[in-house]
C-alpha positions as CSV (number, residue, x, y, z in Angstrom):
1,X,-5.6,-53.6,12.4
2,X,-3.9,-56.0,9.9
3,X,-0.5,-57.3,11.2
4,X,2.4,-56.9,8.9
5,X,4.5,-60.1,9.0
6,X,8.3,-59.9,8.6
7,X,9.5,-61.7,5.6
8,X,9.7,-61.5,1.8
9,X,7.2,-59.6,-0.2
10,X,6.7,-59.1,-3.9
11,X,6.0,-55.6,-5.2
12,X,3.4,-55.2,-8.0
13,X,6.2,-54.1,-10.4
14,X,8.0,-57.4,-9.9
15,X,10.9,-56.7,-7.5
16,X,11.2,-58.4,-4.1
17,X,11.8,-56.9,-0.7
18,X,12.2,-58.1,2.9
19,X,10.1,-56.4,5.6
20,X,12.4,-55.7,8.6
21,X,9.7,-54.4,10.9
22,X,7.2,-51.6,11.6
23,X,8.5,-48.3,13.2
24,X,6.7,-45.2,14.4
25,X,7.5,-41.7,13.2
26,X,8.9,-39.8,16.2
27,X,6.7,-36.7,15.7
28,X,3.4,-38.0,14.3
29,X,3.5,-41.5,15.7
30,X,2.3,-42.8,12.3
31,X,3.4,-46.4,11.6
32,X,6.0,-46.9,8.8
33,X,6.9,-50.2,7.3
34,X,10.7,-50.6,7.1
35,X,11.8,-52.9,4.2
36,X,14.9,-53.8,2.3
37,X,15.4,-54.3,-1.4
38,X,16.5,-57.8,-2.3
39,X,18.2,-56.6,-5.5
40,X,21.0,-54.3,-6.5
41,X,19.9,-50.9,-7.7
42,X,22.3,-48.7,-9.9
43,X,20.8,-45.6,-8.3
44,X,20.5,-46.7,-4.6
45,X,23.1,-49.6,-4.3
46,X,22.6,-53.1,-3.0
47,X,20.1,-53.9,-0.3
48,X,18.7,-50.3,-0.1
49,X,16.4,-49.7,2.9
50,X,13.1,-48.0,2.5
51,X,10.2,-46.7,4.7
52,X,6.6,-46.4,3.6
53,X,3.5,-45.4,5.6
54,X,1.6,-48.5,6.7
55,X,-1.6,-47.6,4.9
56,X,0.3,-47.2,1.6
57,X,2.2,-50.4,2.1
58,X,-1.0,-52.3,2.6
59,X,-2.9,-50.4,-0.1
60,X,-3.8,-51.4,-3.6
61,X,-2.8,-50.1,-7.1
62,X,-4.6,-50.1,-10.4
63,X,-2.8,-52.3,-12.9
64,X,-4.5,-52.2,-16.3
65,X,-7.9,-51.7,-14.8
66,X,-7.4,-54.3,-12.1
67,X,-6.9,-53.6,-8.4
68,X,-3.9,-55.4,-7.0
69,X,-2.1,-55.2,-3.7
70,X,1.0,-52.9,-3.8
71,X,2.9,-55.6,-1.8
72,X,2.1,-59.3,-1.5
73,X,3.5,-61.5,1.2
74,X,5.6,-64.4,-0.3
75,X,7.4,-66.2,2.5
76,X,9.2,-65.8,5.8
């Protein structure tokens, strides 16, 4: 299983996030990646914290016919 490093990641839409860690859902035990926005959102405020299923975080998306990673590791 691929290890998710803590650090800064770029999202395919251009925003940056910092992965805080990986948690487990208390009922299903599925792994969730916990990450924080590195920008101020009008809708969610500064430094909003998000959770996404591990497989979705590591998944790919189709961008103009090209498969790209949803998140790409940038630096620690």
